[in-house]
All heavy atoms as a GROMACS GRO file, in nm:
protein
  604
    1MET      N    1   0.089  -0.120   0.007
    1MET     CA    2  -0.010   0.007   0.003
    1MET      C    3   0.086   0.126   0.000
    1MET      O    4   0.162   0.152   0.087
    1MET     CB    5  -0.084   0.007   0.136
    1MET     CG    6  -0.190  -0.102   0.126
    1MET     SD    7  -0.284  -0.091   0.281
    1MET     CE    8  -0.330  -0.267   0.307
    2VAL      N    9   0.082   0.204  -0.099
    2VAL     CA   10   0.166   0.319  -0.122
    2VAL      C   11   0.077   0.444  -0.137
    2VAL      O   12  -0.023   0.442  -0.224
    2VAL     CB   13   0.261   0.295  -0.228
    2VAL    CG1   14   0.359   0.426  -0.250
    2VAL    CG2   15   0.348   0.175  -0.203
    3SER      N   16   0.102   0.550  -0.066
    3SER     CA   17   0.030   0.671  -0.093
    3SER      C   18   0.080   0.746  -0.200
    3SER      O   19   0.181   0.703  -0.272
    3SER     CB   20   0.043   0.756   0.028
    3SER     OG   21   0.177   0.814   0.048
    4ASN      N   22   0.016   0.860  -0.232
    4ASN     CA   23   0.063   0.951  -0.340
    4ASN      C   24   0.201   1.014  -0.341
    4ASN      O   25   0.264   1.035  -0.422
    4ASN     CB   26  -0.037   1.070  -0.373
    4ASN     CG   27  -0.183   1.027  -0.406
    4ASN    OD1   28  -0.193   0.922  -0.452
    4ASN    ND2   29  -0.275   1.106  -0.386
    5THR      N   30   0.248   1.011  -0.211
    5THR     CA   31   0.388   1.056  -0.184
    5THR      C   32   0.504   0.951  -0.194
    5THR      O   33   0.607   0.976  -0.178
    5THR     CB   34   0.386   1.117  -0.033
    5THR    OG1   35   0.368   1.002   0.056
    5THR    CG2   36   0.288   1.235  -0.010
    6GLY      N   37   0.440   0.837  -0.222
    6GLY     CA   38   0.540   0.725  -0.236
    6GLY      C   39   0.572   0.644  -0.116
    6GLY      O   40   0.641   0.549  -0.095
    7GLN      N   41   0.511   0.698   0.000
    7GLN     CA   42   0.531   0.636   0.125
    7GLN      C   43   0.415   0.534   0.161
    7GLN      O   44   0.293   0.562   0.125
    7GLN     CB   45   0.540   0.750   0.236
    7GLN     CG   46   0.664   0.826   0.218
    7GLN     CD   47   0.665   0.937   0.330
    7GLN    OE1   48   0.568   0.973   0.386
    7GLN    NE2   49   0.786   0.982   0.351
    8THR      N   50   0.448   0.443   0.247
    8THR     CA   51   0.344   0.352   0.283
    8THR      C   52   0.272   0.414   0.409
    8THR      O   53   0.340   0.446   0.517
    8THR     CB   54   0.405   0.217   0.334
    8THR    OG1   55   0.476   0.161   0.224
    8THR    CG2   56   0.301   0.122   0.383
    9PRO      N   57   0.139   0.435   0.397
    9PRO     CA   58   0.076   0.492   0.499
    9PRO      C   59   0.068   0.404   0.624
    9PRO      O   60   0.064   0.280   0.614
    9PRO     CB   61  -0.068   0.514   0.451
    9PRO     CG   62  -0.083   0.458   0.328
    9PRO     CD   63   0.052   0.415   0.290
   10ASN      N   64   0.066   0.443   0.749
   10ASN     CA   65   0.041   0.363   0.864
   10ASN      C   66  -0.105   0.322   0.885
   10ASN      O   67  -0.191   0.377   0.809
   10ASN     CB   68   0.100   0.425   0.989
   10ASN     CG   69   0.026   0.536   1.040
   10ASN    OD1   70  -0.101   0.528   1.036
   10ASN    ND2   71   0.099   0.636   1.090
   11VAL      N   72  -0.120   0.213   0.968
   11VAL     CA   73  -0.255   0.160   0.990
   11VAL      C   74  -0.352   0.261   1.025
   11VAL      O   75  -0.460   0.274   0.968
   11VAL     CB   76  -0.246   0.043   1.086
   11VAL    CG1   77  -0.389   0.006   1.122
   11VAL    CG2   78  -0.158  -0.066   1.036
   12ASP      N   79  -0.328   0.349   1.114
   12ASP     CA   80  -0.407   0.463   1.159
   12ASP      C   81  -0.448   0.559   1.037
   12ASP      O   82  -0.567   0.584   1.028
   12ASP     CB   83  -0.344   0.551   1.272
   12ASP     CG   84  -0.329   0.463   1.391
   12ASP    OD1   85  -0.398   0.375   1.423
   12ASP    OD2   86  -0.248   0.509   1.467
   13GLU      N   87  -0.351   0.582   0.942
   13GLU     CA   88  -0.386   0.668   0.844
   13GLU      C   89  -0.493   0.593   0.747
   13GLU      O   90  -0.580   0.649   0.685
   13GLU     CB   91  -0.262   0.713   0.770
   13GLU     CG   92  -0.170   0.802   0.848
   13GLU     CD   93  -0.045   0.826   0.784
   13GLU    OE1   94   0.014   0.735   0.712
   13GLU    OE2   95   0.014   0.935   0.798
   14LEU      N   96  -0.461   0.471   0.717
   14LEU     CA   97  -0.552   0.387   0.632
   14LEU      C   98  -0.686   0.375   0.683
   14LEU      O   99  -0.788   0.398   0.613
   14LEU     CB  100  -0.492   0.244   0.613
   14LEU     CG  101  -0.382   0.230   0.528
   14LEU    CD1  102  -0.310   0.092   0.531
   14LEU    CD2  103  -0.410   0.275   0.390
   15ILE      N  104  -0.701   0.351   0.805
   15ILE     CA  105  -0.827   0.350   0.883
   15ILE      C  106  -0.903   0.477   0.869
   15ILE      O  107  -1.024   0.487   0.828
   15ILE     CB  108  -0.817   0.298   1.041
   15ILE    CG1  109  -0.774   0.160   1.030
   15ILE    CG2  110  -0.952   0.329   1.100
   15ILE    CD1  111  -0.754   0.122   1.178
   16GLU      N  112  -0.835   0.594   0.887
   16GLU     CA  113  -0.891   0.726   0.877
   16GLU      C  114  -0.940   0.749   0.728
   16GLU      O  115  -1.043   0.806   0.710
   16GLU     CB  116  -0.788   0.824   0.918
   16GLU     CG  117  -0.836   0.979   0.922
   16GLU     CD  118  -0.741   1.082   0.961
   16GLU    OE1  119  -0.653   1.048   1.042
   16GLU    OE2  120  -0.744   1.188   0.903
   17LEU      N  121  -0.845   0.723   0.638
   17LEU     CA  122  -0.890   0.732   0.496
   17LEU      C  123  -1.014   0.653   0.462
   17LEU      O  124  -1.102   0.697   0.397
   17LEU     CB  125  -0.778   0.687   0.402
   17LEU     CG  126  -0.662   0.783   0.391
   17LEU    CD1  127  -0.552   0.725   0.310
   17LEU    CD2  128  -0.709   0.912   0.312
   18ALA      N  129  -1.024   0.524   0.510
   18ALA     CA  130  -1.143   0.441   0.481
   18ALA      C  131  -1.261   0.506   0.548
   18ALA      O  132  -1.371   0.508   0.482
   18ALA     CB  133  -1.114   0.302   0.529
   19GLU      N  134  -1.255   0.547   0.674
   19GLU     CA  135  -1.370   0.612   0.739
   19GLU      C  136  -1.405   0.735   0.666
   19GLU      O  137  -1.532   0.753   0.648
   19GLU     CB  138  -1.340   0.639   0.882
   19GLU     CG  139  -1.332   0.509   0.971
   19GLU     CD  140  -1.281   0.537   1.112
   19GLU    OE1  141  -1.225   0.657   1.147
   19GLU    OE2  142  -1.293   0.449   1.196
   20ARG      N  143  -1.316   0.822   0.623
   20ARG     CA  144  -1.355   0.942   0.558
   20ARG      C  145  -1.416   0.912   0.423
   20ARG      O  146  -1.506   0.979   0.385
   20ARG     CB  147  -1.220   1.021   0.514
   20ARG     CG  148  -1.249   1.157   0.467
   20ARG     CD  149  -1.124   1.247   0.444
   20ARG     NE  150  -1.022   1.226   0.563
   20ARG     CZ  151  -0.894   1.214   0.520
   20ARG    NH1  152  -0.844   1.219   0.397
   20ARG    NH2  153  -0.805   1.200   0.628
   21ASN      N  154  -1.379   0.812   0.344
   21ASN     CA  155  -1.452   0.760   0.220
   21ASN      C  156  -1.588   0.719   0.247
   21ASN      O  157  -1.680   0.748   0.174
   21ASN     CB  158  -1.365   0.661   0.145
   21ASN     CG  159  -1.262   0.712   0.060
   21ASN    OD1  160  -1.292   0.750  -0.042
   21ASN    ND2  161  -1.131   0.725   0.126
   22LEU      N  162  -1.604   0.641   0.359
   22LEU     CA  163  -1.755   0.606   0.396
   22LEU      C  164  -1.838   0.723   0.433
   22LEU      O  165  -1.957   0.721   0.378
   22LEU     CB  166  -1.741   0.496   0.495
   22LEU     CG  167  -1.685   0.372   0.471
   22LEU    CD1  168  -1.664   0.285   0.592
   22LEU    CD2  169  -1.760   0.290   0.369
   23ILE      N  170  -1.775   0.811   0.495
   23ILE     CA  171  -1.859   0.940   0.540
   23ILE      C  172  -1.895   1.012   0.421
   23ILE      O  173  -2.008   1.073   0.396
   23ILE     CB  174  -1.777   1.028   0.638
   23ILE    CG1  175  -1.771   0.947   0.779
   23ILE    CG2  176  -1.844   1.162   0.651
   23ILE    CD1  177  -1.679   1.010   0.869
   24GLU      N  178  -1.806   1.024   0.316
   24GLU     CA  179  -1.829   1.101   0.195
   24GLU      C  180  -1.945   1.034   0.122
   24GLU      O  181  -2.014   1.101   0.046
   24GLU     CB  182  -1.702   1.113   0.105
   24GLU     CG  183  -1.589   1.213   0.166
   24GLU     CD  184  -1.474   1.194   0.082
   24GLU    OE1  185  -1.453   1.121  -0.004
   24GLU    OE2  186  -1.366   1.277   0.137
   25LEU      N  187  -1.954   0.895   0.129
   25LEU     CA  188  -2.064   0.830   0.062
   25LEU      C  189  -2.198   0.834   0.140
   25LEU      O  190  -2.292   0.782   0.094
   25LEU     CB  191  -2.024   0.694   0.037
   25LEU     CG  192  -1.912   0.670  -0.072
   25LEU    CD1  193  -1.867   0.531  -0.067
   25LEU    CD2  194  -1.979   0.710  -0.204
   26GLY      N  195  -2.191   0.902   0.258
   26GLY     CA  196  -2.312   0.918   0.341
   26GLY      C  197  -2.325   0.816   0.458
   26GLY      O  198  -2.442   0.799   0.501
   27ILE      N  199  -2.233   0.728   0.478
   27ILE     CA  200  -2.235   0.629   0.568
   27ILE      C  201  -2.160   0.673   0.690
   27ILE      O  202  -2.035   0.666   0.704
   27ILE     CB  203  -2.178   0.486   0.521
   27ILE    CG1  204  -2.262   0.452   0.388
   27ILE    CG2  205  -2.184   0.382   0.625
   27ILE    CD1  206  -2.195   0.332   0.320
   28LYS      N  207  -2.233   0.712   0.787
   28LYS     CA  208  -2.176   0.767   0.922
   28LYS      C  209  -2.191   0.667   1.026
   28LYS      O  210  -2.274   0.582   1.016
   28LYS     CB  211  -2.248   0.890   0.962
   28LYS     CG  212  -2.236   1.013   0.850
   28LYS     CD  213  -2.327   1.127   0.891
   28LYS     CE  214  -2.323   1.239   0.782
   28LYS     NZ  215  -2.347   1.214   0.653
   29GLY      N  216  -2.097   0.659   1.117
   29GLY     CA  217  -2.097   0.576   1.231
   29GLY      C  218  -2.044   0.437   1.197
   29GLY      O  219  -2.062   0.341   1.263
   30ALA      N  220  -1.965   0.427   1.089
   30ALA     CA  221  -1.912   0.300   1.052
   30ALA      C  222  -1.793   0.273   1.133
   30ALA      O  223  -1.735   0.350   1.176
   30ALA     CB  224  -1.873   0.290   0.899
   31SER      N  225  -1.770   0.143   1.160
   31SER     CA  226  -1.649   0.103   1.235
   31SER      C  227  -1.547   0.033   1.127
   31SER      O  228  -1.602  -0.055   1.057
   31SER     CB  229  -1.684   0.006   1.344
   31SER     OG  230  -1.573  -0.050   1.412
   32VAL      N  231  -1.429   0.069   1.126
   32VAL     CA  232  -1.331   0.022   1.031
   32VAL      C  233  -1.215  -0.043   1.101
   32VAL      O  234  -1.176   0.010   1.194
   32VAL     CB  235  -1.279   0.130   0.931
   32VAL    CG1  236  -1.182   0.092   0.835
   32VAL    CG2  237  -1.388   0.209   0.852
   33SER      N  238  -1.186  -0.171   1.050
   33SER     CA  239  -1.073  -0.249   1.115
   33SER      C  240  -0.990  -0.287   0.997
   33SER      O  241  -1.013  -0.334   0.898
   33SER     CB  242  -1.131  -0.372   1.190
   33SER     OG  243  -1.216  -0.332   1.294
   34HIS      N  244  -0.868  -0.279   1.037
   34HIS     CA  245  -0.751  -0.310   0.939
   34HIS      C  246  -0.697  -0.458   0.969
   34HIS      O  247  -0.664  -0.479   1.088
   34HIS     CB  248  -0.628  -0.206   0.966
   34HIS     CG  249  -0.516  -0.244   0.881
   34HIS    ND1  250  -0.496  -0.189   0.744
   34HIS    CD2  251  -0.404  -0.309   0.917
   34HIS    CE1  252  -0.379  -0.224   0.703
   34HIS    NE2  253  -0.323  -0.298   0.801
   35HIS      N  254  -0.694  -0.534   0.871
   35HIS     CA  255  -0.648  -0.672   0.888
   35HIS      C  256  -0.542  -0.703   0.770
   35HIS      O  257  -0.576  -0.781   0.672
   35HIS     CB  258  -0.761  -0.776   0.886
   35HIS     CG  259  -0.857  -0.746   0.998
   35HIS    ND1  260  -0.840  -0.787   1.132
   35HIS    CD2  261  -0.979  -0.681   0.992
   35HIS    CE1  262  -0.945  -0.755   1.201
   35HIS    NE2  263  -1.028  -0.681   1.122
   36GLY      N  264  -0.436  -0.631   0.764
   36GLY     CA  265  -0.337  -0.640   0.653
   36GLY      C  266  -0.410  -0.593   0.520
   36GLY      O  267  -0.442  -0.482   0.512
   37ALA      N  268  -0.428  -0.670   0.423
   37ALA     CA  269  -0.478  -0.647   0.292
   37ALA      C  270  -0.618  -0.643   0.289
   37ALA      O  271  -0.694  -0.598   0.198
   37ALA     CB  272  -0.435  -0.742   0.188
   38ILE      N  273  -0.695  -0.667   0.404
   38ILE     CA  274  -0.836  -0.671   0.420
   38ILE      C  275  -0.876  -0.548   0.508
   38ILE      O  276  -0.814  -0.526   0.616
   38ILE     CB  277  -0.875  -0.809   0.490
   38ILE    CG1  278  -0.839  -0.923   0.403
   38ILE    CG2  279  -1.036  -0.800   0.512
   38ILE    CD1  280  -0.845  -1.052   0.480
   39VAL      N  281  -0.977  -0.495   0.467
   39VAL     CA  282  -1.043  -0.391   0.546
   39VAL      C  283  -1.182  -0.441   0.585
   39VAL      O  284  -1.257  -0.493   0.496
   39VAL     CB  285  -1.057  -0.260   0.493
   39VAL    CG1  286  -1.137  -0.253   0.358
   39VAL    CG2  287  -1.113  -0.142   0.577
   40ARG      N  288  -1.223  -0.433   0.717
   40ARG     CA  289  -1.346  -0.488   0.762
   40ARG      C  290  -1.425  -0.364   0.815
   40ARG      O  291  -1.380  -0.290   0.883
   40ARG     CB  292  -1.324  -0.582   0.883
   40ARG     CG  293  -1.461  -0.629   0.939
   40ARG     CD  294  -1.434  -0.744   1.035
   40ARG     NE  295  -1.356  -0.701   1.150
   40ARG     CZ  296  -1.387  -0.651   1.266
   40ARG    NH1  297  -1.520  -0.628   1.292
   40ARG    NH2  298  -1.300  -0.623   1.370
   41ILE      N  299  -1.546  -0.354   0.758
   41ILE     CA  300  -1.642  -0.246   0.798
   41ILE      C  301  -1.766  -0.309   0.866
   41ILE      O  302  -1.807  -0.409   0.818
   41ILE     CB  303  -1.674  -0.156   0.685
   41ILE    CG1  304  -1.744  -0.229   0.575
   41ILE    CG2  305  -1.537  -0.083   0.624
   41ILE    CD1  306  -1.786  -0.135   0.462
   42GLN      N  307  -1.802  -0.231   0.967
   42GLN     CA  308  -1.933  -0.264   1.034
   42GLN      C  309  -2.011  -0.129   1.021
   42GLN      O  310  -1.949  -0.019   1.036
   42GLN     CB  311  -1.913  -0.289   1.181
   42GLN     CG  312  -1.846  -0.436   1.203
   42GLN     CD  313  -1.834  -0.460   1.350
   42GLN    OE1  314  -1.735  -0.402   1.411
   42GLN    NE2  315  -1.910  -0.531   1.417
   43VAL      N  316  -2.136  -0.140   1.006
   43VAL     CA  317  -2.217  -0.027   0.989
   43VAL      C  318  -2.346  -0.040   1.073
   43VAL      O  319  -2.374  -0.153   1.096
   43VAL     CB  320  -2.266  -0.001   0.840
   43VAL    CG1  321  -2.148   0.025   0.753
   43VAL    CG2  322  -2.344  -0.111   0.779
   44PRO      N  323  -2.392   0.076   1.123
   44PRO     CA  324  -2.523   0.071   1.192
   44PRO      C  325  -2.628  -0.007   1.110
   44PRO      O  326  -2.629   0.003   0.987
   44PRO     CB  327  -2.558   0.207   1.227
   44PRO     CG  328  -2.434   0.282   1.203
   44PRO     CD  329  -2.346   0.216   1.105
   45GLU      N  330  -2.719  -0.071   1.173
   45GLU     CA  331  -2.832  -0.138   1.104
   45GLU      C  332  -2.896  -0.035   1.012
   45GLU      O  333  -2.943  -0.072   0.900
   45GLU     CB  334  -2.927  -0.200   1.201
   45GLU     CG  335  -3.034  -0.286   1.131
   45GLU     CD  336  -3.119  -0.355   1.238
   45GLU    OE1  337  -3.076  -0.374   1.351
   45GLU    OE2  338  -3.234  -0.406   1.191
   46SER      N  339  -2.914   0.084   1.061
   46SER     CA  340  -2.988   0.184   0.974
   46SER      C  341  -2.915   0.223   0.841
   46SER      O  342  -2.966   0.264   0.757
   46SER     CB  343  -3.009   0.312   1.061
   46SER     OG  344  -2.879   0.365   1.104
   47ASP      N  345  -2.784   0.184   0.834
   47ASP     CA  346  -2.709   0.218   0.712
   47ASP      C  347  -2.684   0.100   0.633
   47ASP      O  348  -2.618   0.102   0.540
   47ASP     CB  349  -2.574   0.275   0.750
   47ASP     CG  350  -2.584   0.426   0.784
   47ASP    OD1  351  -2.685   0.499   0.735
   47ASP    OD2  352  -2.502   0.478   0.864
   48PHE      N  353  -2.730  -0.026   0.680
   48PHE     CA  354  -2.695  -0.138   0.612
   48PHE      C  355  -2.751  -0.149   0.469
   48PHE      O  356  -2.663  -0.168   0.371
   48PHE     CB  357  -2.757  -0.260   0.681
   48PHE     CG  358  -2.699  -0.394   0.627
   48PHE    CD1  359  -2.567  -0.454   0.666
   48PHE    CD2  360  -2.789  -0.473   0.544
   48PHE    CE1  361  -2.534  -0.570   0.617
   48PHE    CE2  362  -2.736  -0.587   0.481
   48PHE     CZ  363  -2.614  -0.640   0.532
   49ASN      N  364  -2.874  -0.122   0.444
   49ASN     CA  365  -2.925  -0.119   0.311
   49ASN      C  366  -2.856  -0.022   0.207
   49ASN      O  367  -2.812  -0.059   0.089
   49ASN     CB  368  -3.070  -0.095   0.302
   49ASN     CG  369  -3.163  -0.200   0.352
   49ASN    OD1  370  -3.109  -0.317   0.344
   49ASN    ND2  371  -3.274  -0.175   0.405
   50ARG      N  372  -2.827   0.099   0.253
   50ARG     CA  373  -2.733   0.198   0.179
   50ARG      C  374  -2.601   0.141   0.152
   50ARG      O  375  -2.552   0.154   0.033
   50ARG     CB  376  -2.740   0.330   0.254
   50ARG     CG  377  -2.652   0.439   0.182
   50ARG     CD  378  -2.692   0.581   0.240
   50ARG     NE  379  -2.598   0.664   0.180
   50ARG     CZ  380  -2.614   0.708   0.062
   50ARG    NH1  381  -2.710   0.673  -0.014
   50ARG    NH2  382  -2.536   0.817   0.007
   51THR      N  383  -2.543   0.072   0.242
   51THR     CA  384  -2.408   0.017   0.226
   51THR      C  385  -2.414  -0.082   0.117
   51THR      O  386  -2.332  -0.085   0.024
   51THR     CB  387  -2.350  -0.049   0.353
   51THR    OG1  388  -2.358   0.066   0.454
   51THR    CG2  389  -2.225  -0.098   0.327
   52ILE      N  390  -2.518  -0.164   0.108
   52ILE     CA  391  -2.516  -0.272   0.007
   52ILE      C  392  -2.547  -0.193  -0.142
   52ILE      O  393  -2.490  -0.236  -0.233
   52ILE     CB  394  -2.651  -0.356   0.039
   52ILE    CG1  395  -2.608  -0.449   0.168
   52ILE    CG2  396  -2.670  -0.457  -0.087
   52ILE    CD1  397  -2.488  -0.528   0.154
   53GLN      N  398  -2.630  -0.085  -0.136
   53GLN     CA  399  -2.649  -0.024  -0.256
   53GLN      C  400  -2.531   0.050  -0.311
   53GLN      O  401  -2.512   0.055  -0.437
   53GLN     CB  402  -2.754   0.079  -0.245
   53GLN     CG  403  -2.904   0.030  -0.217
   53GLN     CD  404  -3.014   0.138  -0.163
   53GLN    OE1  405  -2.978   0.244  -0.136
   53GLN    NE2  406  -3.128   0.104  -0.173
   54LEU      N  407  -2.442   0.083  -0.226
   54LEU     CA  408  -2.314   0.149  -0.264
   54LEU      C  409  -2.205   0.062  -0.262
   54LEU      O  410  -2.086   0.104  -0.275
   54LEU     CB  411  -2.294   0.270  -0.165
   54LEU     CG  412  -2.384   0.377  -0.157
   54LEU    CD1  413  -2.360   0.478  -0.049
   54LEU    CD2  414  -2.386   0.451  -0.299
   55ARG      N  415  -2.225  -0.069  -0.269
   55ARG     CA  416  -2.120  -0.170  -0.264
   55ARG      C  417  -2.003  -0.141  -0.357
   55ARG      O  418  -1.887  -0.143  -0.312
   55ARG     CB  419  -2.169  -0.311  -0.283
   55ARG     CG  420  -2.066  -0.425  -0.286
   55ARG     CD  421  -2.128  -0.544  -0.337
   55ARG     NE  422  -2.166  -0.541  -0.481
   55ARG     CZ  423  -2.073  -0.546  -0.578
   55ARG    NH1  424  -1.944  -0.557  -0.564
   55ARG    NH2  425  -2.126  -0.535  -0.710
   56GLU      N  426  -2.034  -0.113  -0.491
   56GLU     CA  427  -1.920  -0.101  -0.593
   56GLU      C  428  -1.855   0.025  -0.562
   56GLU      O  429  -1.728   0.016  -0.571
   56GLU     CB  430  -2.006  -0.090  -0.719
   56GLU     CG  431  -1.900  -0.093  -0.841
   56GLU     CD  432  -1.967  -0.092  -0.976
   56GLU    OE1  433  -2.078  -0.119  -0.995
   56GLU    OE2  434  -1.898  -0.066  -1.069
   57SER      N  435  -1.910   0.124  -0.519
   57SER     CA  436  -1.838   0.260  -0.489
   57SER      C  437  -1.738   0.240  -0.372
   57SER      O  438  -1.629   0.283  -0.362
   57SER     CB  439  -1.944   0.372  -0.457
   57SER     OG  440  -2.002   0.394  -0.584
   58ILE      N  441  -1.803   0.167  -0.261
   58ILE     CA  442  -1.722   0.138  -0.131
   58ILE      C  443  -1.600   0.061  -0.187
   58ILE      O  444  -1.483   0.101  -0.135
   58ILE     CB  445  -1.803   0.076  -0.038
   58ILE    CG1  446  -1.911   0.177   0.015
   58ILE    CG2  447  -1.718   0.023   0.092
   58ILE    CD1  448  -2.025   0.108   0.110
   59VAL      N  449  -1.619  -0.054  -0.253
   59VAL     CA  450  -1.516  -0.136  -0.288
   59VAL      C  451  -1.407  -0.063  -0.364
   59VAL      O  452  -1.284  -0.069  -0.338
   59VAL     CB  453  -1.565  -0.267  -0.363
   59VAL    CG1  454  -1.441  -0.344  -0.424
   59VAL    CG2  455  -1.641  -0.353  -0.273
   60ASN      N  456  -1.450   0.015  -0.464
   60ASN     CA  457  -1.359   0.096  -0.552
   60ASN      C  458  -1.276   0.190  -0.466
   60ASN      O  459  -1.137   0.200  -0.487
   60ASN     CB  460  -1.426   0.154  -0.658
   60ASN     CG  461  -1.484   0.066  -0.767
   60ASN    OD1  462  -1.437  -0.042  -0.780
   60ASN    ND2  463  -1.593   0.115  -0.847
   61ARG      N  464  -1.336   0.256  -0.385
   61ARG     CA  465  -1.278   0.365  -0.308
   61ARG      C  466  -1.174   0.304  -0.215
   61ARG      O  467  -1.061   0.343  -0.192
   61ARG     CB  468  -1.375   0.457  -0.225
   61ARG     CG  469  -1.439   0.552  -0.312
   61ARG     CD  470  -1.546   0.626  -0.225
   61ARG     NE  471  -1.599   0.737  -0.296
   61ARG     CZ  472  -1.600   0.860  -0.250
   61ARG    NH1  473  -1.544   0.909  -0.137
   61ARG    NH2  474  -1.665   0.961  -0.320
   62LEU      N  475  -1.212   0.192  -0.143
   62LEU     CA  476  -1.125   0.132  -0.042
   62LEU      C  477  -1.010   0.057  -0.103
   62LEU      O  478  -0.901   0.058  -0.050
   62LEU     CB  479  -1.196   0.054   0.048
   62LEU     CG  480  -1.305   0.114   0.144
   62LEU    CD1  481  -1.374   0.028   0.237
   62LEU    CD2  482  -1.246   0.240   0.203
   63LYS      N  483  -1.033   0.008  -0.221
   63LYS     CA  484  -0.927  -0.057  -0.302
   63LYS      C  485  -0.823   0.056  -0.342
   63LYS      O  486  -0.709   0.033  -0.343
   63LYS     CB  487  -0.975  -0.138  -0.423
   63LYS     CG  488  -1.017  -0.272  -0.362
   63LYS     CD  489  -1.054  -0.369  -0.491
   63LYS     CE  490  -1.081  -0.507  -0.448
   63LYS     NZ  491  -1.088  -0.596  -0.573
   64ALA      N  492  -0.869   0.176  -0.384
   64ALA     CA  493  -0.796   0.278  -0.427
   64ALA      C  494  -0.700   0.324  -0.321
   64ALA      O  495  -0.585   0.385  -0.350
   64ALA     CB  496  -0.871   0.386  -0.483
   65ILE      N  497  -0.735   0.311  -0.191
   65ILE     CA  498  -0.650   0.354  -0.090
   65ILE      C  499  -0.547   0.245  -0.054
   65ILE      O  500  -0.459   0.266   0.031
   65ILE     CB  501  -0.713   0.406   0.036
   65ILE    CG1  502  -0.796   0.307   0.110
   65ILE    CG2  503  -0.797   0.532  -0.009
   65ILE    CD1  504  -0.853   0.355   0.247
   66GLY      N  505  -0.563   0.121  -0.107
   66GLY     CA  506  -0.461   0.015  -0.093
   66GLY      C  507  -0.500  -0.115  -0.033
   66GLY      O  508  -0.426  -0.197  -0.027
   67TYR      N  509  -0.625  -0.120  -0.003
   67TYR     CA  510  -0.677  -0.251   0.041
   67TYR      C  511  -0.707  -0.344  -0.080
   67TYR      O  512  -0.743  -0.311  -0.182
   67TYR     CB  513  -0.804  -0.236   0.128
   67TYR     CG  514  -0.775  -0.177   0.264
   67TYR    CD1  515  -0.818  -0.056   0.286
   67TYR    CD2  516  -0.715  -0.260   0.357
   67TYR    CE1  517  -0.773  -0.002   0.415
   67TYR    CE2  518  -0.685  -0.213   0.489
   67TYR     CZ  519  -0.713  -0.087   0.508
   67TYR     OH  520  -0.693  -0.025   0.633
   68ARG      N  521  -0.679  -0.480  -0.059
   68ARG     CA  522  -0.708  -0.567  -0.164
   68ARG      C  523  -0.844  -0.626  -0.145
   68ARG      O  524  -0.914  -0.662  -0.242
   68ARG     CB  525  -0.597  -0.682  -0.158
   68ARG     CG  526  -0.619  -0.769  -0.277
   68ARG     CD  527  -0.487  -0.862  -0.285
   68ARG     NE  528  -0.501  -0.951  -0.401
   68ARG     CZ  529  -0.436  -1.047  -0.422
   68ARG    NH1  530  -0.332  -1.079  -0.338
   68ARG    NH2  531  -0.458  -1.130  -0.533
   69TYR      N  532  -0.888  -0.647  -0.035
   69TYR     CA  533  -1.029  -0.697  -0.004
   69TYR      C  534  -1.103  -0.602   0.091
   69TYR      O  535  -1.042  -0.551   0.180
   69TYR     CB  536  -1.015  -0.838   0.062
   69TYR     CG  537  -0.922  -0.936  -0.026
   69TYR    CD1  538  -0.799  -0.963   0.014
   69TYR    CD2  539  -0.984  -1.002  -0.126
   69TYR    CE1  540  -0.720  -1.052  -0.052
   69TYR    CE2  541  -0.911  -1.095  -0.201
   69TYR     CZ  542  -0.779  -1.121  -0.158
   69TYR     OH  543  -0.694  -1.211  -0.238
   70VAL      N  544  -1.234  -0.608   0.064
   70VAL     CA  545  -1.325  -0.521   0.151
   70VAL      C  546  -1.428  -0.617   0.198
   70VAL      O  547  -1.499  -0.685   0.122
   70VAL     CB  548  -1.402  -0.427   0.065
   70VAL    CG1  549  -1.482  -0.340   0.152
   70VAL    CG2  550  -1.288  -0.333   0.008
   71ALA      N  551  -1.444  -0.628   0.338
   71ALA     CA  552  -1.530  -0.724   0.395
   71ALA      C  553  -1.640  -0.638   0.487
   71ALA      O  554  -1.603  -0.547   0.562
   71ALA     CB  555  -1.457  -0.818   0.480
   72LEU      N  556  -1.761  -0.673   0.479
   72LEU     CA  557  -1.865  -0.628   0.550
   72LEU      C  558  -1.901  -0.714   0.660
   72LEU      O  559  -1.947  -0.828   0.635
   72LEU     CB  560  -1.993  -0.591   0.463
   72LEU     CG  561  -2.113  -0.542   0.536
   72LEU    CD1  562  -2.079  -0.403   0.599
   72LEU    CD2  563  -2.232  -0.525   0.438
   73ASP      N  564  -1.883  -0.677   0.778
   73ASP     CA  565  -1.917  -0.765   0.910
   73ASP      C  566  -2.071  -0.754   0.918
   73ASP      O  567  -2.122  -0.637   0.944
   73ASP     CB  568  -1.838  -0.716   1.017
   73ASP     CG  569  -1.838  -0.803   1.130
   73ASP    OD1  570  -1.939  -0.878   1.149
   73ASP    OD2  571  -1.750  -0.794   1.220
   74LEU      N  572  -2.130  -0.862   0.922
   74LEU     CA  573  -2.276  -0.865   0.941
   74LEU      C  574  -2.327  -0.854   1.085
   74LEU      O  575  -2.442  -0.848   1.108
   74LEU     CB  576  -2.331  -0.995   0.880
   74LEU     CG  577  -2.307  -0.999   0.732
   74LEU    CD1  578  -2.364  -1.145   0.680
   74LEU    CD2  579  -2.380  -0.882   0.653
   75ASN      N  580  -2.236  -0.841   1.184
   75ASN     CA  581  -2.278  -0.829   1.320
   75ASN      C  582  -2.314  -0.683   1.335
   75ASN      O  583  -2.247  -0.596   1.259
   75ASN     CB  584  -2.159  -0.862   1.422
   75ASN     CG  585  -2.144  -1.009   1.439
   75ASN    OD1  586  -2.244  -1.080   1.446
   75ASN    ND2  587  -2.023  -1.048   1.442
   76GLU      N  588  -2.383  -0.650   1.434
   76GLU     CA  589  -2.428  -0.510   1.447
   76GLU      C  590  -2.316  -0.435   1.506
   76GLU      O  591  -2.218  -0.486   1.586
   76GLU     CB  592  -2.551  -0.497   1.552
   76GLU     CG  593  -2.672  -0.531   1.492
   76GLU     CD  594  -2.786  -0.508   1.584
   76GLU    OE1  595  -2.790  -0.404   1.645
   76GLU    OE2  596  -2.876  -0.598   1.594
   77ASN      N  597  -2.294  -0.309   1.468
   77ASN     CA  598  -2.174  -0.219   1.520
   77ASN      C  599  -2.186  -0.206   1.658
   77ASN      O  600  -2.278  -0.205   1.730
   77ASN     CB  601  -2.201  -0.090   1.429
   77ASN     CG  602  -2.066  -0.006   1.443
   77ASN    OD1  603  -1.959  -0.058   1.495
   77ASN    ND2  604  -2.081   0.098   1.402
   0.00000   0.00000   0.00000
């Protein structure tokens, strides 16, 4: 995972970027966890349907910041 500056962002920066991307898509209150090449997101039940509708955008954005896999945790946030 390499940023625009050519440096590898740390885990906290990746999580922050992922959360910011979700907020930009209108998904607030998501919990993001870093697991190497995998990002795991949990969303409040009230945002679940919207998250599914935005699946392609979410995957594209989170892959663009460096994750290889995007997982939606089905447990409540």
